[in-house]
LUMKOL-523343 format. One record per residue (C-alpha): residue number from 1; residue in three letters; x, y, z. Coordinates in pm, whole numbers, padded with zeros to 5 digits, always signed. Example, Ala and Ser with C-alpha at 12.3 -4.5 7.8 and 13.67 -1.06 7.14 Angstrom:
// residues 2
<k:1 r:ALA c1:+01230 c2:-00450 c3:+00780>
<k:2 r:SER c1:+01367 c2:-00106 c3:+00714>
END
This chain:
// residues 173
<k:1 r:MET c1:-01486 c2:-01279 c3:-00417>
<k:2 r:ASP c1:-01312 c2:-01481 c3:-00686>
<k:3 r:THR c1:-01068 c2:-01728 c3:-00527>
<k:4 r:LYS c1:-00867 c2:-01783 c3:-00847>
<k:5 r:PHE c1:-00685 c2:-01458 c3:-00768>
<k:6 r:ASN c1:-00557 c2:-01589 c3:-00430>
<k:7 r:TRP c1:-00700 c2:-01305 c3:-00225>
<k:8 r:CYS c1:-00537 c2:-01228 c3:+00105>
<k:9 r:SER c1:-00757 c2:-01144 c3:+00400>
<k:10 r:CYS c1:-00503 c2:-00897 c3:+00534>
<k:11 r:SER c1:-00548 c2:-00868 c3:+00908>
<k:12 r:PRO c1:-00471 c2:-00510 c3:+01020>
<k:13 r:THR c1:-00300 c2:-00399 c3:+01339>
<k:14 r:ILE c1:-00425 c2:-00068 c3:+01480>
<k:15 r:VAL c1:-00127 c2:+00169 c3:+01506>
<k:16 r:SER c1:-00317 c2:+00471 c3:+01636>
<k:17 r:ALA c1:-00662 c2:+00625 c3:+01627>
<k:18 r:PRO c1:-00775 c2:+00986 c3:+01656>
<k:19 r:SER c1:-00914 c2:+01077 c3:+01994>
<k:20 r:CYS c1:-01277 c2:+01169 c3:+02045>
<k:21 r:HIS c1:-01351 c2:+01435 c3:+02304>
<k:22 r:ASN c1:-01725 c2:+01382 c3:+02275>
<k:23 r:SER c1:-01779 c2:+01006 c3:+02307>
<k:24 r:GLY c1:-02025 c2:+00859 c3:+02061>
<k:25 r:LYS c1:-02038 c2:+01174 c3:+01848>
<k:26 r:CYS c1:-01722 c2:+01122 c3:+01644>
<k:27 r:VAL c1:-01614 c2:+00931 c3:+01338>
<k:28 r:ILE c1:-01289 c2:+00752 c3:+01419>
<k:29 r:THR c1:-01071 c2:+00622 c3:+01137>
<k:30 r:PRO c1:-00763 c2:+00443 c3:+01271>
<k:31 r:HIS c1:-00414 c2:+00429 c3:+01127>
<k:32 r:MET c1:-00368 c2:+00060 c3:+01046>
<k:33 r:LEU c1:-00066 c2:-00152 c3:+00956>
<k:34 r:ILE c1:-00068 c2:-00467 c3:+00746>
<k:35 r:LYS c1:+00242 c2:-00662 c3:+00846>
<k:36 r:ALA c1:+00426 c2:-00864 c3:+00581>
<k:37 r:ALA c1:+00314 c2:-01193 c3:+00734>
<k:38 r:ASP c1:-00051 c2:-01087 c3:+00684>
<k:39 r:SER c1:+00001 c2:-00921 c3:+00346>
<k:40 r:VAL c1:+00034 c2:-00985 c3:-00026>
<k:41 r:PHE c1:+00328 c2:-00995 c3:-00267>
<k:42 r:PRO c1:+00410 c2:-00665 c3:-00445>
<k:43 r:CYS c1:+00388 c2:-00814 c3:-00795>
<k:44 r:GLY c1:+00399 c2:-01138 c3:-00987>
<k:45 r:ALA c1:+00147 c2:-01390 c3:-01109>
<k:46 r:SER c1:-00034 c2:-01466 c3:-00784>
<k:47 r:GLU c1:-00121 c2:-01350 c3:-00435>
<k:48 r:THR c1:-00117 c2:-00978 c3:-00510>
<k:49 r:SER c1:-00480 c2:-00890 c3:-00420>
<k:50 r:GLY c1:-00585 c2:-00814 c3:-00066>
<k:51 r:VAL c1:-00892 c2:-00739 c3:+00142>
<k:52 r:ILE c1:-00856 c2:-00546 c3:+00467>
<k:53 r:PRO c1:-01150 c2:-00591 c3:+00704>
<k:54 r:ILE c1:-01241 c2:-00256 c3:+00860>
<k:55 r:MET c1:-01576 c2:-00339 c3:+01020>
<k:56 r:GLY c1:-01530 c2:-00301 c3:+01394>
<k:57 r:LYS c1:-01217 c2:-00092 c3:+01344>
<k:58 r:VAL c1:-01383 c2:+00226 c3:+01214>
<k:59 r:SER c1:-01610 c2:+00384 c3:+01475>
<k:60 r:LEU c1:-01919 c2:+00577 c3:+01369>
<k:61 r:LYS c1:-02138 c2:+00818 c3:+01563>
<k:62 r:THR c1:-02382 c2:+00633 c3:+01787>
<k:63 r:ASN c1:-02755 c2:+00703 c3:+01774>
<k:64 r:SER c1:-02716 c2:+00882 c3:+01440>
<k:65 r:THR c1:-02947 c2:+00842 c3:+01143>
<k:66 r:ASP c1:-02682 c2:+00983 c3:+00908>
<k:67 r:ILE c1:-02550 c2:+00735 c3:+00654>
<k:68 r:ALA c1:-02174 c2:+00684 c3:+00660>
<k:69 r:VAL c1:-01993 c2:+00751 c3:+00330>
<k:70 r:TYR c1:-01663 c2:+00568 c3:+00271>
<k:71 r:THR c1:-01416 c2:+00700 c3:+00011>
<k:72 r:ILE c1:-01057 c2:+00642 c3:-00095>
<k:73 r:VAL c1:-00870 c2:+00974 c3:-00070>
<k:74 r:ASN c1:-00537 c2:+00862 c3:-00215>
<k:75 r:HIS c1:-00312 c2:+00559 c3:-00256>
<k:76 r:SER c1:+00047 c2:+00490 c3:-00354>
<k:77 r:ILE c1:+00122 c2:+00431 c3:-00722>
<k:78 r:ASN c1:+00205 c2:+00064 c3:-00660>
<k:79 r:LEU c1:-00159 c2:-00013 c3:-00571>
<k:80 r:THR c1:-00452 c2:-00045 c3:-00813>
<k:81 r:ASN c1:-00820 c2:-00138 c3:-00792>
<k:82 r:VAL c1:-00842 c2:+00029 c3:-00450>
<k:83 r:THR c1:-01201 c2:+00033 c3:-00322>
<k:84 r:ILE c1:-01374 c2:+00074 c3:+00014>
<k:85 r:ASP c1:-01712 c2:-00002 c3:+00166>
<k:86 r:GLU c1:-01838 c2:-00035 c3:+00522>
<k:87 r:ASP c1:-01682 c2:-00381 c3:+00555>
<k:88 r:ASN c1:-01351 c2:-00382 c3:+00365>
<k:89 r:ILE c1:-01079 c2:-00201 c3:+00179>
<k:90 r:SER c1:-00975 c2:-00400 c3:-00130>
<k:91 r:PHE c1:-00661 c2:-00349 c3:-00338>
<k:92 r:THR c1:-00419 c2:-00508 c3:-00581>
<k:93 r:ALA c1:-00044 c2:-00463 c3:-00543>
<k:94 r:SER c1:+00105 c2:-00366 c3:-00878>
<k:95 r:TYR c1:+00470 c2:-00278 c3:-00830>
<k:96 r:ASN c1:+00635 c2:-00184 c3:-01158>
<k:97 r:PRO c1:+01009 c2:-00110 c3:-01152>
<k:98 r:SER c1:+00981 c2:+00112 c3:-01460>
<k:99 r:ILE c1:+00757 c2:+00361 c3:-01276>
<k:100 r:ASP c1:+00949 c2:+00618 c3:-01072>
<k:101 r:GLY c1:+00852 c2:+00612 c3:-00706>
<k:102 r:SER c1:+00702 c2:+00262 c3:-00719>
<k:103 r:SER c1:+00807 c2:+00050 c3:-00421>
<k:104 r:TYR c1:+00822 c2:-00327 c3:-00386>
<k:105 r:THR c1:+00840 c2:-00306 c3:-00005>
<k:106 r:THR c1:+00542 c2:-00093 c3:+00105>
<k:107 r:GLY c1:+00218 c2:+00066 c3:-00012>
<k:108 r:GLN c1:-00022 c2:+00313 c3:+00149>
<k:109 r:ILE c1:-00395 c2:+00388 c3:+00131>
<k:110 r:GLN c1:-00565 c2:+00698 c3:+00269>
<k:111 r:TYR c1:-00938 c2:+00664 c3:+00327>
<k:112 r:ARG c1:-01213 c2:+00893 c3:+00456>
<k:113 r:VAL c1:-01530 c2:+00813 c3:+00646>
<k:114 r:GLN c1:-01795 c2:+01083 c3:+00670>
<k:115 r:GLN c1:-02115 c2:+01065 c3:+00869>
<k:116 r:GLY c1:-02329 c2:+01377 c3:+00873>
<k:117 r:GLY c1:-02103 c2:+01672 c3:+00950>
<k:118 r:GLU c1:-01830 c2:+01454 c3:+01101>
<k:119 r:SER c1:-01544 c2:+01326 c3:+00889>
<k:120 r:ASN c1:-01203 c2:+01174 c3:+00946>
<k:121 r:VAL c1:-00918 c2:+01040 c3:+00733>
<k:122 r:GLY c1:-00735 c2:+00718 c3:+00817>
<k:123 r:ILE c1:-00424 c2:+00557 c3:+00675>
<k:124 r:VAL c1:-00340 c2:+00195 c3:+00598>
<k:125 r:ASP c1:+00031 c2:+00114 c3:+00562>
<k:126 r:ILE c1:+00093 c2:-00215 c3:+00382>
<k:127 r:VAL c1:+00423 c2:-00401 c3:+00414>
<k:128 r:PHE c1:+00444 c2:-00646 c3:+00124>
<k:129 r:LYS c1:+00559 c2:-01006 c3:+00155>
<k:130 r:SER c1:+00898 c2:-01071 c3:-00001>
<k:131 r:ARG c1:+00962 c2:-01330 c3:-00270>
<k:132 r:CYS c1:+01334 c2:-01274 c3:-00202>
<k:133 r:SER c1:+01357 c2:-01332 c3:+00174>
<k:134 r:THR c1:+01503 c2:-01681 c3:+00132>
<k:135 r:VAL c1:+01683 c2:-01625 c3:-00201>
<k:136 r:VAL c1:+02062 c2:-01597 c3:-00198>
<k:137 r:CYS c1:+02213 c2:-01449 c3:-00513>
<k:138 r:ASP c1:+02573 c2:-01442 c3:-00631>
<k:139 r:ALA c1:+02755 c2:-01111 c3:-00575>
<k:140 r:ASP c1:+02693 c2:-00999 c3:-00935>
<k:141 r:LYS c1:+02316 c2:-01071 c3:-00924>
<k:142 r:VAL c1:+02010 c2:-00926 c3:-00749>
<k:143 r:CYS c1:+01682 c2:-01087 c3:-00654>
<k:144 r:ASP c1:+01385 c2:-00987 c3:-00872>
<k:145 r:PRO c1:+01104 c2:-00895 c3:-00627>
<k:146 r:CYS c1:+00834 c2:-01013 c3:-00871>
<k:147 r:LEU c1:+00987 c2:-01349 c3:-00959>
<k:148 r:GLY c1:+01196 c2:-01437 c3:-00654>
<k:149 r:THR c1:+01487 c2:-01536 c3:-00879>
<k:150 r:CYS c1:+01837 c2:-01400 c3:-00925>
<k:151 r:VAL c1:+01883 c2:-01171 c3:-01226>
<k:152 r:ASP c1:+02142 c2:-00933 c3:-01364>
<k:153 r:PRO c1:+02109 c2:-00589 c3:-01205>
<k:154 r:THR c1:+01971 c2:-00303 c3:-01413>
<k:155 r:VAL c1:+02220 c2:-00022 c3:-01451>
<k:156 r:ASP c1:+02106 c2:+00326 c3:-01551>
<k:157 r:ILE c1:+02379 c2:+00553 c3:-01680>
<k:158 r:SER c1:+02308 c2:+00917 c3:-01758>
<k:159 r:VAL c1:+02549 c2:+01181 c3:-01885>
<k:160 r:THR c1:+02488 c2:+01554 c3:-01841>
<k:161 r:ALA c1:+02711 c2:+01817 c3:-02000>
<k:162 r:GLN c1:+02717 c2:+02190 c3:-01934>
<k:163 r:THR c1:+02647 c2:+02409 c3:-02235>
<k:164 r:ASP c1:+03012 c2:+02515 c3:-02256>
<k:165 r:ASN c1:+03121 c2:+02147 c3:-02236>
<k:166 r:SER c1:+03366 c2:+02223 c3:-01958>
<k:167 r:LEU c1:+03193 c2:+01994 c3:-01708>
<k:168 r:ILE c1:+03050 c2:+01649 c3:-01763>
<k:169 r:ASP c1:+02848 c2:+01476 c3:-01490>
<k:170 r:ILE c1:+02816 c2:+01098 c3:-01509>
<k:171 r:GLN c1:+02570 c2:+00920 c3:-01280>
<k:172 r:ILE c1:+02531 c2:+00547 c3:-01238>
<k:173 r:SER c1:+02237 c2:+00416 c3:-01039>
END
């Protein structure tokens, strides 16, 4: 692991885990939460890459010779370079305000572990650290989540007219 990227060893909290009615014969993939204090920043020049240790959190079938296969099922659009192996889930936060649906507050990873005929999907919810938590901006400014500085707000104005031009809808967001 290259330390120049300021990797975060993001310590997960187990939120819930699927039940196993046949002890030792199930693959259990817990729902995990990375709290902001244990997380990465959503964007910016540093501290955006994280490693989530999953060894000891994912339970495999006991006394099985089947090899476990770990895969990423899906992840939110504000995460890139998402990979998984038997030890860790790695990711880079890549919030981009110009991408619809991108969030600077949270990200999510869905992962699957399969062993023989048993398979289960788990979720990791990531709450990003905030560069703005201690920044106070003037009333006409907002805090940029990537820089942690006060900037002018972005205003998006769209105008929609009906074909007969009798109704005009103006939206400001």
